[in-house]
Structures are given as structure tokens and as C-alpha cells.
N, C-alpha and C positions, 0 to 999 in steps of 0.2 A: 900496338899503339892505341891508346885510348883517345877517343874524340870527346874533348871537353869544351868548356866555354873559353878556354885559353889555348887555341891551337898552336902547334909548332909552326915555325916559319914554313910557308909553302903549303900548309895544311888548310883544310876548311872544316867547318863544323856542320853537323846535320841540319841545323837551322839555315845556314847559308846555302846549303845544297837545295833545300826546299824553296827558299826565296829566289835563287837563281833560276830554277826550273819554272817557277811562276812567272818571273820577269820575261823569260823567253817564250812562254806559252807551251812549254814541253811537258809531256806526261812522263811517267816513269819509264815507259817503253822507249820513248824517243831518246832519253838520256842513256839508257842502258845500251841501246843500239849504237849510238854515237861513241860512247866510251868503251864499247866492246867488253862490257861486263853483263852479268845476268840481271834481269829485273829484280830478282830476289836479293841480289847484292845491293842494289840501290835502296830497296826497301829496308834491308838490315841497317845500312848506313844511316838512313834518315830516322830510324828508330833509336839511333845512338849506340848500336852494337859496334864492337871493336872489329876493325878490318886491318889488313896489311897496308902499310904505307904505300906500296906500289899500286894497290887497288884504289886507294883514295886519290892518288896522283892521277890515275886514268880519268876519274870522275872530274877532278879539278881542271885538268888540261882540256877536257871536252867542253866544259862550261866556259873556260877562258877563250878557247878558239871561237866560240859562238858570240863572244863580245862582252862577257861578264868580267868585272873586276871585283875582287873580294876586299872588303873593308874590315880590318881587325878591330877588336874591342879596344876602344880608346877613351873610355869614360862615357861615351855616348851610345855604346852598344855596337855589336858586330852587325855587319850588313853586306849588301851587294849593290852594285850600280853598273850601268853600261859603261864600257871603256870609252866609247866614242859617242858624243851627243848626237841625237837624231836631228837632222835638218828638215824642217818642214817647209 
């Protein structure tokens, strides 16, 4: 599966992965540990290399469990946001 600017349903793009990690304050090692994939796998994905769908799903599910929601390209650009607003 190729990771492009138009991800398949349930997929995320490399940009969304980097944005989500930044929003959570996670480095590559934190994501790789939580998703149970190698740090090299996360780096490859974020560079835009092709990965198996099951591997991308592990990364996506990890970020979603941490509270991230992925916003598809809708004319305004792909992105991420927190699922639940922070209450101050």
C-alpha cells in the first residue's frame, strides 16, 4: 500500500503521523514502543516509504488510543486534532 496525500479509509499519511506525535509530545521511540513496531519502521513511514497496511494500522491505533483524531483531506488540508477537548 502506498501512503499518498489521499489515504484509504482508516489509513493515515506520514504528515499526519508526524503531526500527531508532535501534538502528543512523543518522539519516535515513544510511538514505536506503544505501537509495538521498530523505530526504523516509524522513520520509514514518516519518510513516505511503503509499509504493509497492518503495520500502518498499528501506528494509527496507537495514536488514536492516545487521543488523536485524524482529519482527512477535505479541501482545507489533512490534519490531526485531539478527540476530546482539554478542560482547563
